[in-house]
PyMOL Python script that loads the backbone (N, CA, C, O; Angstrom):
from pymol import cmd

cmd.read_pdbstr("""\
ATOM      1  N   MET A   1     171.987 -27.383  95.632  1.00  0.00           N
ATOM      2  CA  MET A   1     171.211 -26.227  94.741  1.00  0.00           C
ATOM      3  C   MET A   1     170.492 -24.814  95.339  1.00  0.00           C
ATOM      4  O   MET A   1     170.114 -24.700  96.505  1.00  0.00           O
ATOM      5  N   ARG A   2     170.388 -23.825  94.367  1.00  0.00           N
ATOM      6  CA  ARG A   2     170.263 -22.830  94.920  1.00  0.00           C
ATOM      7  C   ARG A   2     168.567 -22.876  95.050  1.00  0.00           C
ATOM      8  O   ARG A   2     167.780 -23.169  94.150  1.00  0.00           O
ATOM      9  N   PRO A   3     168.226 -22.465  96.563  1.00  0.00           N
ATOM     10  CA  PRO A   3     166.753 -22.274  96.935  1.00  0.00           C
ATOM     11  C   PRO A   3     165.792 -22.189  95.799  1.00  0.00           C
ATOM     12  O   PRO A   3     164.870 -22.989  95.641  1.00  0.00           O
ATOM     13  N   GLU A   4     166.065 -21.129  94.977  1.00  0.00           N
ATOM     14  CA  GLU A   4     165.461 -20.327  94.002  1.00  0.00           C
ATOM     15  C   GLU A   4     164.884 -21.106  92.684  1.00  0.00           C
ATOM     16  O   GLU A   4     164.192 -20.753  91.729  1.00  0.00           O
ATOM     17  N   PHE A   5     165.729 -22.799  93.239  1.00  0.00           N
ATOM     18  CA  PHE A   5     165.482 -23.618  92.064  1.00  0.00           C
ATOM     19  C   PHE A   5     164.679 -25.127  92.580  1.00  0.00           C
ATOM     20  O   PHE A   5     164.490 -26.113  91.867  1.00  0.00           O
ATOM     21  N   ASN A   6     164.362 -24.987  93.760  1.00  0.00           N
ATOM     22  CA  ASN A   6     163.551 -25.846  94.258  1.00  0.00           C
ATOM     23  C   ASN A   6     162.462 -26.466  93.789  1.00  0.00           C
ATOM     24  O   ASN A   6     162.238 -27.667  93.638  1.00  0.00           O
ATOM     25  N   ALA A   7     161.496 -25.069  93.475  1.00  0.00           N
ATOM     26  CA  ALA A   7     160.532 -25.520  92.878  1.00  0.00           C
ATOM     27  C   ALA A   7     160.414 -26.173  91.474  1.00  0.00           C
ATOM     28  O   ALA A   7     159.610 -27.064  91.200  1.00  0.00           O
ATOM     29  N   PHE A   8     161.288 -25.639  90.641  1.00  0.00           N
ATOM     30  CA  PHE A   8     161.690 -26.043  89.485  1.00  0.00           C
ATOM     31  C   PHE A   8     161.799 -27.292  89.638  1.00  0.00           C
ATOM     32  O   PHE A   8     160.877 -28.044  89.321  1.00  0.00           O
ATOM     33  N   CYS A   9     163.110 -27.793  90.224  1.00  0.00           N
ATOM     34  CA  CYS A   9     163.554 -29.156  90.452  1.00  0.00           C
ATOM     35  C   CYS A   9     162.601 -30.496  91.001  1.00  0.00           C
ATOM     36  O   CYS A   9     162.659 -31.720  90.889  1.00  0.00           O
ATOM     37  N   HIS A  10     161.730 -29.535  91.635  1.00  0.00           N
ATOM     38  CA  HIS A  10     160.940 -30.760  92.281  1.00  0.00           C
ATOM     39  C   HIS A  10     159.653 -30.931  91.555  1.00  0.00           C
ATOM     40  O   HIS A  10     159.003 -31.950  91.788  1.00  0.00           O
ATOM     41  N   ALA A  11     159.244 -30.127  90.773  1.00  0.00           N
ATOM     42  CA  ALA A  11     158.072 -30.421  89.805  1.00  0.00           C
ATOM     43  C   ALA A  11     158.597 -31.140  88.408  1.00  0.00           C
ATOM     44  O   ALA A  11     157.841 -31.954  87.877  1.00  0.00           O
ATOM     45  N   TYR A  12     159.816 -30.866  87.837  1.00  0.00           N
ATOM     46  CA  TYR A  12     160.397 -31.333  86.646  1.00  0.00           C
ATOM     47  C   TYR A  12     160.665 -33.002  86.858  1.00  0.00           C
ATOM     48  O   TYR A  12     160.333 -33.912  86.099  1.00  0.00           O
ATOM     49  N   MET A  13     161.519 -33.098  88.400  1.00  0.00           N
ATOM     50  CA  MET A  13     161.513 -34.778  88.439  1.00  0.00           C
ATOM     51  C   MET A  13     160.304 -35.397  89.015  1.00  0.00           C
ATOM     52  O   MET A  13     160.214 -36.621  88.917  1.00  0.00           O
ATOM     53  N   ASN A  14     159.312 -34.708  89.630  1.00  0.00           N
ATOM     54  CA  ASN A  14     158.109 -35.404  89.830  1.00  0.00           C
ATOM     55  C   ASN A  14     157.020 -35.621  88.980  1.00  0.00           C
ATOM     56  O   ASN A  14     156.040 -36.251  89.378  1.00  0.00           O
ATOM     57  N   ARG A  15     157.106 -35.084  87.653  1.00  0.00           N
ATOM     58  CA  ARG A  15     156.043 -35.170  86.686  1.00  0.00           C
ATOM     59  C   ARG A  15     154.928 -33.875  87.199  1.00  0.00           C
ATOM     60  O   ARG A  15     153.721 -34.073  87.058  1.00  0.00           O
ATOM     61  N   LEU A  16     155.317 -32.854  87.661  1.00  0.00           N
ATOM     62  CA  LEU A  16     153.990 -32.033  88.078  1.00  0.00           C
ATOM     63  C   LEU A  16     154.334 -30.733  87.152  1.00  0.00           C
ATOM     64  O   LEU A  16     154.382 -29.603  87.639  1.00  0.00           O
ATOM     65  N   MET A  17     154.521 -30.948  86.042  1.00  0.00           N
ATOM     66  CA  MET A  17     154.890 -29.621  85.298  1.00  0.00           C
ATOM     67  C   MET A  17     153.528 -29.523  84.101  1.00  0.00           C
ATOM     68  O   MET A  17     152.726 -30.416  83.828  1.00  0.00           O
ATOM     69  N   GLN A  18     153.598 -28.289  83.600  1.00  0.00           N
ATOM     70  CA  GLN A  18     152.436 -28.067  82.696  1.00  0.00           C
ATOM     71  C   GLN A  18     153.210 -27.501  81.485  1.00  0.00           C
ATOM     72  O   GLN A  18     153.961 -26.537  81.635  1.00  0.00           O
ATOM     73  N   PRO A  19     153.054 -28.013  80.451  1.00  0.00           N
ATOM     74  CA  PRO A  19     152.444 -28.965  80.096  1.00  0.00           C
ATOM     75  C   PRO A  19     153.177 -30.480  80.468  1.00  0.00           C
ATOM     76  O   PRO A  19     154.371 -30.514  80.766  1.00  0.00           O
ATOM     77  N   GLU A  20     152.402 -31.634  80.424  1.00  0.00           N
ATOM     78  CA  GLU A  20     152.531 -32.977  81.036  1.00  0.00           C
ATOM     79  C   GLU A  20     154.336 -33.203  80.557  1.00  0.00           C
ATOM     80  O   GLU A  20     155.278 -33.581  81.254  1.00  0.00           O
ATOM     81  N   GLU A  21     154.305 -32.917  79.539  1.00  0.00           N
ATOM     82  CA  GLU A  21     155.544 -33.766  78.412  1.00  0.00           C
ATOM     83  C   GLU A  21     156.931 -33.062  78.849  1.00  0.00           C
ATOM     84  O   GLU A  21     158.044 -33.396  78.444  1.00  0.00           O
ATOM     85  N   ALA A  22     156.643 -32.031  79.749  1.00  0.00           N
ATOM     86  CA  ALA A  22     157.971 -31.096  80.126  1.00  0.00           C
ATOM     87  C   ALA A  22     158.389 -31.575  81.609  1.00  0.00           C
ATOM     88  O   ALA A  22     158.554 -30.899  82.625  1.00  0.00           O
ATOM     89  N   THR A  23     158.500 -32.899  81.407  1.00  0.00           N
ATOM     90  CA  THR A  23     159.191 -33.742  83.037  1.00  0.00           C
ATOM     91  C   THR A  23     160.729 -34.562  82.229  1.00  0.00           C
ATOM     92  O   THR A  23     161.118 -34.738  81.075  1.00  0.00           O
ATOM     93  N   ALA A  24     161.176 -34.850  83.460  1.00  0.00           N
ATOM     94  CA  ALA A  24     162.642 -35.327  83.293  1.00  0.00           C
ATOM     95  C   ALA A  24     162.747 -36.859  82.773  1.00  0.00           C
ATOM     96  O   ALA A  24     163.755 -37.485  82.442  1.00  0.00           O
ATOM     97  N   LEU A  25     161.681 -37.180  82.797  1.00  0.00           N
ATOM     98  CA  LEU A  25     161.198 -38.527  82.436  1.00  0.00           C
ATOM     99  C   LEU A  25     161.277 -38.595  80.828  1.00  0.00           C
ATOM    100  O   LEU A  25     162.124 -39.036  80.051  1.00  0.00           O
ATOM    101  N   GLY A  26     160.132 -38.022  80.682  1.00  0.00           N
ATOM    102  CA  GLY A  26     160.041 -37.827  79.158  1.00  0.00           C
ATOM    103  C   GLY A  26     161.074 -37.150  78.392  1.00  0.00           C
ATOM    104  O   GLY A  26     161.320 -37.628  77.284  1.00  0.00           O
ATOM    105  N   ASP A  27     161.782 -36.040  78.805  1.00  0.00           N
ATOM    106  CA  ASP A  27     162.853 -35.978  78.248  1.00  0.00           C
ATOM    107  C   ASP A  27     164.227 -36.867  78.353  1.00  0.00           C
ATOM    108  O   ASP A  27     165.045 -36.794  77.436  1.00  0.00           O
ATOM    109  N   ALA A  28     164.463 -37.711  79.492  1.00  0.00           N
ATOM    110  CA  ALA A  28     165.024 -38.647  79.462  1.00  0.00           C
ATOM    111  C   ALA A  28     164.891 -39.948  78.330  1.00  0.00           C
ATOM    112  O   ALA A  28     165.697 -40.758  77.874  1.00  0.00           O
ATOM    113  N   ARG A  29     163.507 -39.703  78.147  1.00  0.00           N
ATOM    114  CA  ARG A  29     162.842 -41.151  77.196  1.00  0.00           C
ATOM    115  C   ARG A  29     163.414 -40.617  75.678  1.00  0.00           C
ATOM    116  O   ARG A  29     164.038 -41.269  74.841  1.00  0.00           O
ATOM    117  N   LEU A  30     163.025 -39.367  75.636  1.00  0.00           N
ATOM    118  CA  LEU A  30     163.218 -38.823  73.817  1.00  0.00           C
ATOM    119  C   LEU A  30     164.445 -38.479  73.693  1.00  0.00           C
ATOM    120  O   LEU A  30     164.737 -38.383  72.501  1.00  0.00           O
ATOM    121  N   ILE A  31     165.743 -38.128  74.746  1.00  0.00           N
ATOM    122  CA  ILE A  31     167.070 -38.131  74.454  1.00  0.00           C
ATOM    123  C   ILE A  31     167.560 -39.534  74.133  1.00  0.00           C
ATOM    124  O   ILE A  31     168.196 -39.776  73.107  1.00  0.00           O
ATOM    125  N   PHE A  32     167.209 -40.554  75.146  1.00  0.00           N
ATOM    126  CA  PHE A  32     167.633 -41.816  75.262  1.00  0.00           C
ATOM    127  C   PHE A  32     167.037 -43.047  74.801  1.00  0.00           C
ATOM    128  O   PHE A  32     167.521 -44.143  74.513  1.00  0.00           O
ATOM    129  N   GLY A  33     165.948 -42.619  74.804  1.00  0.00           N
ATOM    130  CA  GLY A  33     164.881 -43.732  73.971  1.00  0.00           C
ATOM    131  C   GLY A  33     163.968 -44.480  74.764  1.00  0.00           C
ATOM    132  O   GLY A  33     164.211 -44.642  75.960  1.00  0.00           O
ATOM    133  N   GLU A  34     162.888 -44.983  74.210  1.00  0.00           N
ATOM    134  CA  GLU A  34     161.912 -45.747  75.282  1.00  0.00           C
ATOM    135  C   GLU A  34     162.644 -46.703  75.971  1.00  0.00           C
ATOM    136  O   GLU A  34     161.975 -47.167  76.894  1.00  0.00           O
ATOM    137  N   ALA A  35     163.804 -47.201  75.881  1.00  0.00           N
ATOM    138  CA  ALA A  35     163.984 -48.353  76.925  1.00  0.00           C
ATOM    139  C   ALA A  35     164.714 -47.484  77.756  1.00  0.00           C
ATOM    140  O   ALA A  35     165.567 -48.201  78.279  1.00  0.00           O
ATOM    141  N   ASN A  36     164.854 -46.249  78.193  1.00  0.00           N
ATOM    142  CA  ASN A  36     165.364 -45.675  79.524  1.00  0.00           C
ATOM    143  C   ASN A  36     164.504 -46.119  80.694  1.00  0.00           C
ATOM    144  O   ASN A  36     163.486 -45.444  80.843  1.00  0.00           O
ATOM    145  N   TYR A  37     164.666 -46.961  81.427  1.00  0.00           N
ATOM    146  CA  TYR A  37     164.091 -47.138  82.506  1.00  0.00           C
ATOM    147  C   TYR A  37     164.958 -47.501  83.820  1.00  0.00           C
ATOM    148  O   TYR A  37     166.129 -47.123  83.794  1.00  0.00           O
ATOM    149  N   TRP A  38     164.528 -48.166  84.919  1.00  0.00           N
ATOM    150  CA  TRP A  38     165.689 -48.785  85.593  1.00  0.00           C
ATOM    151  C   TRP A  38     165.115 -50.114  85.987  1.00  0.00           C
ATOM    152  O   TRP A  38     163.941 -50.377  86.249  1.00  0.00           O
ATOM    153  N   ARG A  39     166.181 -50.915  85.980  1.00  0.00           N
ATOM    154  CA  ARG A  39     165.867 -52.205  85.906  1.00  0.00           C
ATOM    155  C   ARG A  39     166.197 -52.530  87.601  1.00  0.00           C
ATOM    156  O   ARG A  39     165.457 -53.388  88.083  1.00  0.00           O
ATOM    157  N   GLY A  40     166.780 -52.191  88.131  1.00  0.00           N
ATOM    158  CA  GLY A  40     166.991 -52.140  89.622  1.00  0.00           C
ATOM    159  C   GLY A  40     167.492 -51.376  90.214  1.00  0.00           C
ATOM    160  O   GLY A  40     167.882 -50.523  89.417  1.00  0.00           O
ATOM    161  N   ALA A  41     167.816 -51.053  91.419  1.00  0.00           N
ATOM    162  CA  ALA A  41     168.285 -49.891  91.981  1.00  0.00           C
ATOM    163  C   ALA A  41     169.797 -49.808  91.849  1.00  0.00           C
ATOM    164  O   ALA A  41     170.315 -48.901  92.502  1.00  0.00           O
ATOM    165  N   ASP A  42     170.551 -50.528  91.177  1.00  0.00           N
ATOM    166  CA  ASP A  42     171.871 -50.538  90.881  1.00  0.00           C
ATOM    167  C   ASP A  42     172.340 -50.369  89.403  1.00  0.00           C
ATOM    168  O   ASP A  42     173.414 -49.870  89.067  1.00  0.00           O
ATOM    169  N   GLU A  43     171.380 -50.855  88.575  1.00  0.00           N
ATOM    170  CA  GLU A  43     171.040 -51.346  87.185  1.00  0.00           C
ATOM    171  C   GLU A  43     170.504 -50.143  86.389  1.00  0.00           C
ATOM    172  O   GLU A  43     169.278 -50.084  86.296  1.00  0.00           O
ATOM    173  N   PRO A  44     171.188 -49.230  85.835  1.00  0.00           N
ATOM    174  CA  PRO A  44     170.493 -47.884  84.981  1.00  0.00           C
ATOM    175  C   PRO A  44     170.684 -48.543  83.761  1.00  0.00           C
ATOM    176  O   PRO A  44     171.620 -49.301  83.508  1.00  0.00           O
ATOM    177  N   MET A  45     169.722 -48.216  82.975  1.00  0.00           N
ATOM    178  CA  MET A  45     169.848 -48.626  81.603  1.00  0.00           C
ATOM    179  C   MET A  45     170.815 -47.873  80.872  1.00  0.00           C
ATOM    180  O   MET A  45     171.680 -48.400  80.172  1.00  0.00           O
ATOM    181  N   THR A  46     170.643 -46.390  81.063  1.00  0.00           N
ATOM    182  CA  THR A  46     171.690 -45.481  80.404  1.00  0.00           C
ATOM    183  C   THR A  46     172.693 -45.415  81.149  1.00  0.00           C
ATOM    184  O   THR A  46     172.431 -45.066  82.300  1.00  0.00           O
ATOM    185  N   LYS A  47     174.045 -45.677  80.860  1.00  0.00           N
ATOM    186  CA  LYS A  47     174.965 -45.804  81.143  1.00  0.00           C
ATOM    187  C   LYS A  47     175.439 -44.001  82.064  1.00  0.00           C
ATOM    188  O   LYS A  47     175.155 -42.871  81.667  1.00  0.00           O
ATOM    189  N   ASP A  48     176.096 -44.352  83.140  1.00  0.00           N
ATOM    190  CA  ASP A  48     175.935 -43.151  83.831  1.00  0.00           C
ATOM    191  C   ASP A  48     177.626 -42.847  83.222  1.00  0.00           C
ATOM    192  O   ASP A  48     178.613 -43.440  83.656  1.00  0.00           O
ATOM    193  N   SER A  49     177.648 -41.791  82.135  1.00  0.00           N
ATOM    194  CA  SER A  49     179.012 -41.049  81.935  1.00  0.00           C
ATOM    195  C   SER A  49     178.694 -39.807  81.377  1.00  0.00           C
ATOM    196  O   SER A  49     177.603 -39.463  80.922  1.00  0.00           O
ATOM    197  N   TRP A  50     180.001 -38.990  81.462  1.00  0.00           N
ATOM    198  CA  TRP A  50     180.037 -37.651  80.520  1.00  0.00           C
ATOM    199  C   TRP A  50     179.574 -37.474  79.379  1.00  0.00           C
ATOM    200  O   TRP A  50     179.179 -36.323  79.195  1.00  0.00           O
ATOM    201  N   SER A  51     179.436 -38.345  78.309  1.00  0.00           N
ATOM    202  CA  SER A  51     178.966 -37.976  77.223  1.00  0.00           C
ATOM    203  C   SER A  51     177.385 -38.267  77.188  1.00  0.00           C
ATOM    204  O   SER A  51     176.687 -37.675  76.364  1.00  0.00           O
ATOM    205  N   ASN A  52     176.878 -39.110  78.019  1.00  0.00           N
ATOM    206  CA  ASN A  52     175.164 -39.027  78.250  1.00  0.00           C
ATOM    207  C   ASN A  52     174.890 -37.714  79.062  1.00  0.00           C
ATOM    208  O   ASN A  52     173.968 -36.995  78.677  1.00  0.00           O
ATOM    209  N   TYR A  53     175.584 -37.373  80.097  1.00  0.00           N
ATOM    210  CA  TYR A  53     175.395 -36.367  80.627  1.00  0.00           C
ATOM    211  C   TYR A  53     175.408 -34.919  79.569  1.00  0.00           C
ATOM    212  O   TYR A  53     174.582 -34.014  79.690  1.00  0.00           O
ATOM    213  N   ASP A  54     176.435 -34.930  78.613  1.00  0.00           N
ATOM    214  CA  ASP A  54     176.225 -33.855  77.590  1.00  0.00           C
ATOM    215  C   ASP A  54     175.599 -34.076  76.727  1.00  0.00           C
ATOM    216  O   ASP A  54     175.918 -33.575  75.649  1.00  0.00           O
ATOM    217  N   ARG A  55     174.382 -34.959  76.822  1.00  0.00           N
ATOM    218  CA  ARG A  55     173.309 -35.214  75.808  1.00  0.00           C
ATOM    219  C   ARG A  55     172.357 -35.005  76.547  1.00  0.00           C
ATOM    220  O   ARG A  55     171.364 -34.980  75.820  1.00  0.00           O
ATOM    221  N   ILE A  56     172.010 -34.802  77.800  1.00  0.00           N
ATOM    222  CA  ILE A  56     171.231 -34.500  78.596  1.00  0.00           C
ATOM    223  C   ILE A  56     170.875 -33.139  79.085  1.00  0.00           C
ATOM    224  O   ILE A  56     169.729 -32.779  79.356  1.00  0.00           O
ATOM    225  N   ALA A  57     171.964 -32.403  79.177  1.00  0.00           N
ATOM    226  CA  ALA A  57     172.026 -31.445  79.707  1.00  0.00           C
ATOM    227  C   ALA A  57     171.725 -30.126  79.033  1.00  0.00           C
ATOM    228  O   ALA A  57     171.305 -29.229  79.764  1.00  0.00           O
ATOM    229  N   PRO A  58     171.880 -29.881  77.755  1.00  0.00           N
ATOM    230  CA  PRO A  58     171.024 -29.105  76.995  1.00  0.00           C
ATOM    231  C   PRO A  58     169.724 -29.165  77.205  1.00  0.00           C
ATOM    232  O   PRO A  58     169.228 -28.039  77.208  1.00  0.00           O
ATOM    233  N   ARG A  59     168.879 -30.118  77.402  1.00  0.00           N
ATOM    234  CA  ARG A  59     167.404 -30.386  77.597  1.00  0.00           C
ATOM    235  C   ARG A  59     167.199 -29.765  79.006  1.00  0.00           C
ATOM    236  O   ARG A  59     166.315 -28.925  79.174  1.00  0.00           O
ATOM    237  N   TYR A  60     167.931 -30.131  79.925  1.00  0.00           N
ATOM    238  CA  TYR A  60     167.669 -29.542  81.295  1.00  0.00           C
ATOM    239  C   TYR A  60     167.849 -28.351  81.114  1.00  0.00           C
ATOM    240  O   TYR A  60     166.683 -27.957  81.082  1.00  0.00           O
ATOM    241  N   ALA A  61     168.550 -27.365  80.952  1.00  0.00           N
ATOM    242  CA  ALA A  61     169.145 -26.021  80.777  1.00  0.00           C
ATOM    243  C   ALA A  61     167.921 -25.451  79.680  1.00  0.00           C
ATOM    244  O   ALA A  61     167.459 -24.328  79.885  1.00  0.00           O
ATOM    245  N   GLN A  62     167.448 -26.221  78.583  1.00  0.00           N
ATOM    246  CA  GLN A  62     166.515 -25.559  78.301  1.00  0.00           C
ATOM    247  C   GLN A  62     165.154 -25.677  78.982  1.00  0.00           C
ATOM    248  O   GLN A  62     164.362 -24.759  78.772  1.00  0.00           O
ATOM    249  N   ARG A  63     164.757 -26.738  79.811  1.00  0.00           N
ATOM    250  CA  ARG A  63     163.495 -26.679  80.594  1.00  0.00           C
ATOM    251  C   ARG A  63     163.700 -25.507  81.643  1.00  0.00           C
ATOM    252  O   ARG A  63     162.752 -24.772  81.918  1.00  0.00           O
ATOM    253  N   LEU A  64     164.853 -25.353  82.183  1.00  0.00           N
ATOM    254  CA  LEU A  64     164.796 -24.388  83.514  1.00  0.00           C
ATOM    255  C   LEU A  64     164.670 -22.798  82.632  1.00  0.00           C
ATOM    256  O   LEU A  64     164.135 -21.880  83.255  1.00  0.00           O
ATOM    257  N   ALA A  65     165.138 -22.542  81.291  1.00  0.00           N
ATOM    258  CA  ALA A  65     164.802 -21.504  80.859  1.00  0.00           C
ATOM    259  C   ALA A  65     163.186 -21.171  80.671  1.00  0.00           C
ATOM    260  O   ALA A  65     162.559 -20.139  80.913  1.00  0.00           O
ATOM    261  N   GLN A  66     162.795 -22.351  80.186  1.00  0.00           N
ATOM    262  CA  GLN A  66     161.125 -22.252  79.576  1.00  0.00           C
ATOM    263  C   GLN A  66     160.374 -21.809  80.548  1.00  0.00           C
ATOM    264  O   GLN A  66     159.508 -20.948  80.393  1.00  0.00           O
ATOM    265  N   TRP A  67     160.739 -22.545  81.971  1.00  0.00           N
ATOM    266  CA  TRP A  67     160.401 -22.343  83.546  1.00  0.00           C
ATOM    267  C   TRP A  67     160.668 -20.892  83.764  1.00  0.00           C
ATOM    268  O   TRP A  67     159.810 -20.428  84.516  1.00  0.00           O
ATOM    269  N   ARG A  68     161.519 -20.030  83.391  1.00  0.00           N
ATOM    270  CA  ARG A  68     162.100 -18.937  83.764  1.00  0.00           C
ATOM    271  C   ARG A  68     160.954 -18.129  83.080  1.00  0.00           C
ATOM    272  O   ARG A  68     160.091 -17.485  83.676  1.00  0.00           O
ATOM    273  N   ARG A  69     161.066 -18.245  81.956  1.00  0.00           N
ATOM    274  CA  ARG A  69     159.861 -17.271  81.176  1.00  0.00           C
ATOM    275  C   ARG A  69     158.795 -17.760  81.099  1.00  0.00           C
ATOM    276  O   ARG A  69     158.117 -17.294  80.183  1.00  0.00           O
ATOM    277  N   GLY A  70     158.110 -18.897  81.969  1.00  0.00           N
ATOM    278  CA  GLY A  70     156.746 -19.103  82.153  1.00  0.00           C
ATOM    279  C   GLY A  70     156.422 -19.938  80.885  1.00  0.00           C
ATOM    280  O   GLY A  70     155.361 -20.563  80.864  1.00  0.00           O
ATOM    281  N   GLU A  71     156.873 -19.964  80.321  1.00  0.00           N
ATOM    282  CA  GLU A  71     156.591 -21.061  79.049  1.00  0.00           C
ATOM    283  C   GLU A  71     155.801 -22.594  79.636  1.00  0.00           C
ATOM    284  O   GLU A  71     154.850 -23.168  79.106  1.00  0.00           O
ATOM    285  N   ILE A  72     156.503 -22.969  80.804  1.00  0.00           N
ATOM    286  CA  ILE A  72     155.941 -23.896  81.713  1.00  0.00           C
ATOM    287  C   ILE A  72     155.820 -23.857  82.593  1.00  0.00           C
ATOM    288  O   ILE A  72     156.550 -23.003  83.097  1.00  0.00           O
ATOM    289  N   THR A  73     155.287 -24.297  83.192  1.00  0.00           N
ATOM    290  CA  THR A  73     154.375 -24.199  84.806  1.00  0.00           C
ATOM    291  C   THR A  73     154.846 -25.281  85.283  1.00  0.00           C
ATOM    292  O   THR A  73     155.435 -26.119  84.600  1.00  0.00           O
ATOM    293  N   SER A  74     154.563 -25.399  86.900  1.00  0.00           N
ATOM    294  CA  SER A  74     154.528 -26.377  87.450  1.00  0.00           C
ATOM    295  C   SER A  74     153.401 -26.231  88.768  1.00  0.00           C
ATOM    296  O   SER A  74     153.046 -25.076  89.003  1.00  0.00           O
ATOM    297  N   MET A  75     152.950 -27.079  89.442  1.00  0.00           N
ATOM    298  CA  MET A  75     152.059 -27.234  90.379  1.00  0.00           C
ATOM    299  C   MET A  75     152.343 -26.832  91.880  1.00  0.00           C
ATOM    300  O   MET A  75     151.512 -26.659  92.771  1.00  0.00           O
ATOM    301  N   VAL A  76     153.936 -26.709  91.956  1.00  0.00           N
ATOM    302  CA  VAL A  76     154.670 -26.171  93.074  1.00  0.00           C
ATOM    303  C   VAL A  76     155.171 -24.783  93.079  1.00  0.00           C
ATOM    304  O   VAL A  76     155.896 -24.244  93.916  1.00  0.00           O
ATOM    305  N   ASP A  77     154.530 -24.177  91.729  1.00  0.00           N
ATOM    306  CA  ASP A  77     155.411 -22.692  91.637  1.00  0.00           C
ATOM    307  C   ASP A  77     154.600 -22.013  92.722  1.00  0.00           C
ATOM    308  O   ASP A  77     153.495 -22.425  93.074  1.00  0.00           O
ATOM    309  N   GLY A  78     155.213 -20.934  93.242  1.00  0.00           N
ATOM    310  CA  GLY A  78     154.545 -20.113  93.952  1.00  0.00           C
ATOM    311  C   GLY A  78     155.354 -19.177  94.791  1.00  0.00           C
ATOM    312  O   GLY A  78     154.792 -18.349  95.509  1.00  0.00           O
TER     313      GLY A  78
END
""", "prot")
cmd.dss("prot")
cmd.show_as("cartoon", "prot")
cmd.util.cbc("prot")
cmd.orient("prot")
């Protein structure tokens, strides 16, 4: 990952964004449903597949673009 994206990735993955719903977990729930949670270390509810990546990738790109435009912010920006 490029160093300029460290703050975004850290905040997005750790629920440190404003508005609060702009998080990886919230976006995963929105895309894959409420049952998207981890049962155990090796048992993801959402299958690790290219088709699922294709479903979530546009949301990740959207959040990065929003962060770049200042529409969402993080506690670690600076």
